[in-house]
N, C-alpha and C positions, 0 to 999 in steps of 0.2 A: 510513424511509430505508433503502436498502441496506446502509450500511456502519456507521453510527451515529445515535442519534435525537438532533434537537437538543434540547437541553435548554431554551434561552431565547434570544431575541435580544438581543445584547450589542452595543450601538454604542458607538462610541469616547466620546461623553460620558458614557454610563452607565458603562462600564468605569472612566474616570478617576474619577467621583464613588465607585465602590466602593473602588478603591484607595486614594482619599485618606480614606475612611471607615476603612478597616482601619488605615491608618497612625496615624490619629488615636485609634483604641481601644488602639492599641500603647502609646501614651504615657500617663504618668499625668495624672489630672484636672487637676494644678495646672501642668502643664508645657505647654509649646508642643507642637503635633502632630509627631509623629517625620517627619524628612525623608527621603526614598528613599536619598540619600547616607549618612546616619547607618546605615541598614539594612543597605546594602551594605557599609560598613565592618564591620560585625558579622558579614560572612562571614569575615573572619580573625581573628575572637576567639578567645583561647586557652580560652574557656569553650564546651564543647560544646553545653551547653543554649542558649547564645545563638547558635550558630553555626546550630543545627537550626532554632530560631526564626526566625531572619533567612531561611534558605530558604523555609520555609513562608509567611512574610509576603510575600515578593516572588513566590512562586508565585501565591497567592490574589489579590494585587493586579495579575497579569498583566503585571508591570514586564520586559518582555523585553530592556531595556537591562542586566539582571542576567546575560544568559547567559555573557558572557565573565568578569565577576569571580567567577560561581559555578562556572566549570568546574574550577576546582583543588579543589572539594570532592568531584568525582567520585573522587578518590583519597584522601580523607580517611584517617586511620587508623580511624575509627568507622565501623563498616558500616551503621549506622542512617542516618547523616549521609551516606555515599556514596548510598545508595538513594533517600534524599529529594532529593539533588542531581540524580541520574540522573531520576528521575520528573519533577522539576520542569523540568530541560531538556527534557525529552520534551514535557511540557505546553505549553512555549513555541510548540512546533511544531504543536501539533494544531489543527484547526478546531473540534472539540468534544471533550470527555473522552470517552475509551473506556469504556463501561459495564462494571461489574464483571460483569454477568452478561448471558449471551447467548441467544437463543432457538434451541434446537433441536429440529425436531420438534415445534413449537408447545408446547414445554415450556420454562421459564427455568431455566437451569443456571447454576450460578456457574462462572466460567473459572477453569481450572486453570493456565493459565500466567499469567505476569505481565502488567503494563500494556505494557510495552515489546512482548513478543511479540504481544500482541494488537493493538497499533498497527500493526506490520508487516504483521499479516497482513490488516487492513483496507485497505492498499493505498494509493497514492499521493493518491488523493483524500482521505484523512483528514488532510492535511497541508497547510499553507500552503506555496505555492511560493516558499520564501526561503532563501536560502545559510546553511549551518551555519559559524560562524566555526572558523578553524583551532585554536584554543586548545581548542575542545569537540572537535574531531575528534581532537585529540593526547590528551586526557585519556580519552575513551572506548576509544581506542586501547590505552591504559596500562592501564585498567582490564580488559581481556579476559584478562589474566595475574593478576587479583587473586586472593588465596586463598579467596575466600567465593564459593561456586559461584552464590547467586542476583544477587551484583554481576557476575560474569563475564557471566551471562546477560542481565541488564537493560542492560548495557553495549552488548554487540554488537548485541542488536536496536535499541536507541535508535542506535546509529551507523547502522544501516540505515536508519532512518526519516528521522533529521535529515539524513543525507548524500544520501539520495535525494530529498528537498522540492524541490531546485532542478533536480534531473535535469542536473547539472553533474559531470563526471568527477571521481572523487578524484585529488589531486595524486599523482604517480608514489610519492613515498616513503610516504604514507599507504596507498596501495594495496599495496604491498610490504608493509608491516607487517599489514595485513588478510589478506593470502594466505598468511602465515605461520601463521595461526590454522587453516588446514585441516590442520595437522599438530599441533595442540593434544593436550596428553594425555587431556583430556575430552572425550568422544565428543559431549556435548550441545554445546560449543563447535565442534567440528569440523562438525555438522550445523549450526549456526547460520552459522556462517564461510560454507558453501556456499551458505546460501540469500540471505545478504547480498551476496557478491561478484556473485552472479547477478542480483540486484536492481539492483547498481551497476553491472552489466557492467563488471566488472575483467577486463579482457583479459589482465593480467601472471598471473592464477589459472589459467588455463586448465590448464597442466601438471600443476599441484595438482590439480585436479578430475579429469582424467584419472586420475590415481594413486587417488583418492578413490573412484572406482567400484569399486574393489576392497578398501575400509575392511571392518574387522571389523563396524562397527555397518550394520545395515540401513538406519537414519535417513539415516547420512552416506551411504551409497551412493546412495539415493532422491534426496537434496537435490543431489548432486553431478550426477547425469544431470539434475535438472531445471535447475540454473545453467547446464550447459553449452548448454541450448538457449536460456537467456535470452541468453547472451553471443553465441551464433550465429556462429560460426566454422566456415567450411565444412571444415576440416580433421577436424572431431568427428563429420561425418556417418556415416561408415563404423562409428566406434565405438559411436554411438548406435542404428545400426541392428543391430550385433552385440547390444548390451544388449537389445533389443527380441526378437530371435530367441532370445535365452537366457532371459529369464523367460518370454516368451510370453503370462502372464497375470499377475495380481495388481499390486500397487503398482509394482514395477519395471518391468513392461511397460507399465503407463499413464505413468509417468513419461517412460520413453523414447519413445513415440510422440507425446507431448505436446511433447517437446523436439525431435523431428523435425518437427512442425508449426510450430514456432515459428522453426525455421532456415528451413525452406521451401526445400529444395533442389530443383532438379527431379529428381534422380536417385531421390528418395524418393517420385516419383508412383507407383510400381507398389506400394510398400508401402503408402500409404495407401488404394489402391484393393482390396488384399488385406484391409483390417481394416476396411471400410466395413459389414461383416455380424458383426463380432464380438460376443460374448455379452456383453461388457462395455459397457454404453453409455458410459463416460468412452472408451474406445478408438475407439467409433464417432464419438464428439462430435471427438475429435482427429483422425481420418482425415477426416473432413468438412472441419474447418479447414485441414488440410494441402492437401487438393485443392483447397479455395477460393483457396490462395495461389499453387499452383504449376501447377493445371491449367489447360485451355483451356475455353471456352464449351460446346464439344461434351461434354466430360467431365463438366463441373457439370451440363448439363442432365439428366443422368439422374436427379438428385435431385428433379426435379419430381414423380416418380411416388411418391418415398419420404416427401416433406415432410410428409404427414398420416399417413403409416402407421407412423411408429417409436413405439413406446411409451413412450420416454423424452423427457420435454420438452426436456432439454439437448442431444439430437440434432436435434430438430426446430428447436429457435433456431439451430443451427450452419448447419442447411440454408438457412434464410432469410437468414442471413448470406451463404454461399455464393452463393446466387442473386441476392441483390442485387449482391455485388461483380462478378459478371459480366453484369450489365446487364439482368437479368429483370425485367419490371415488376412493381411493388406488393409487392415482396418487403420493402422497407423498412418500410412499414406491418406488414406480418406479423411482422417481426423485433421491431419497438416494442410488438406485444401480448403478447411473452413479460416484458416489463418488470411485468405485474401479477403474476408468480410470483415468490415469494422465490427459489426454486432456480435462476433463469435470468436474475433482475435485473442481477445484478452482471456475468455473463456477457455479456449485451446491452450494459451500460454499457462493457465493454470493446472489443466490437465497434464501439461509436460512436467510442471514442477512437481506434482502429485506422483507423476510415474516413476520420475529420479532418473539416475544417471544409466540407467538399463536400456533407454529409450535412445541414447546417443547415437550407437551405429545406424539404427534407422532413421536418424534425424538428419545426420551429418550430410547426406547427398543433397538436401533440399535446400542447403544454405547457397547454392548456385542457381536458386530459382529464378526466372526471368523477372517475375515480380519484386520489385524492390521493397514493398511492404512486408513480402513474406520472409525476405532475407534479413531484413532489420529484427522482425519480431523473431525470428530463430535465434538471432544472435542474442537477444535480451534473454532467451529462453535458456541458451547455452550458458549464459553468464551466471544464471541462478543456479543451474545443477551441475555444470561441467567441472572438470578438475584440470590438472595440468595438460593432460593429453588433449584437452578442447582447445588450449591455445593454439594448436596447428590448424585446426579448423577453421578457428576465426581470424587468425593472421592477415590471408589473402583478404579478407573481407576490409580490412584497414585501408585497402587502396580501391576500394569501390568507387565507380564513378558516381554513385549518389551519396550525397553528403550525410542522409541521414542513417544509409547503412553502414557507412564508414564510422559514425559517431557511434551507433550501438556496438559493432565490433568493438571499437576502442575501449569502451566502456565495459563491456562484456569480461575482455581480457583482464582489464584493471580490477573488477569485481572478483575474477577467479584467484588473481593474485593476492587480493587482499585475505580471502578467506583460507588461502593455503599456508598463511603465515603462521 
């Protein structure tokens, strides 16, 4: 799977059984099984060991009704309990646990970032599409100013994950508090705040982001540039263009042209054309994507001659997206071929999400692809863009011989049902 491996299939009945088993084990053998209400009450117990035990038990049981009563523990005076509470709140929104290790260049590496940052990096399809309660949002915002650095970072990235799960805008007061973090004394928090306001499209933060592109921290500057692109206000186009010219190459330039490609303003057409043959494949990819969004069919048609020539798969994948977007035949199928590759699978899933439900008829035959990775990734994509009619396409995959495919299809159907309510 492109974002996280499915550990197992957990139906509602199995989860309920597991929860009851956990609670039964928590009780002495001579006592009645512990009730959820009693465990929730223990979140307020003055004994720290009992509080942290209650948090862990409710998390393992998957008892999502604990989200609100657990929220105050995000501000608990004991750091261990704070981190347990934040991690547990995060887990209630995740489709599957984020693995402690990730594969980089075919090698398994231990993640250096915390679980919240990893979940944020995994993107929207890693979470269920459900709203975060105001109590949880408020507690996470307060924890951004905690004296413990790990608590601060876990809180702000968890905020980005849970507040973005439903794709509903933050309330104005919460958005203002988050935007204030762009001026935090900790540069790691400033960078995280920029990433989160970009993901959540907090328009009130634009002025703070414009200031942040001159921050003393390079990570903050790059994050601010990308966030301006995600928010997409037309008034930032000239600033982003200036940043591209200033950096010209490296992370700053890549961030700038990616931001311009996301804003996709017609005035950037010449910029995109000028970077189509840049030495950095990331700039070439962004230039193609920008051209796809603002160019005309004649301008995009020139990519037909380059679609098999570029030595970078991320650029060739972008070209198939551009050509399909402008009506060139058979390029949707060629774009889907890039789901075979780890370095382009998530990129193509992003294109499918952007293109929306119109591509479902062209995509549906590929759910029977011989490659289980392709089947799983298409199931994930259909879960993000599909409607009730897509459930029929996905249902046979629930019985797939590959566990990852079956899990992806099961999750996709559940996601569609949740968004259709």
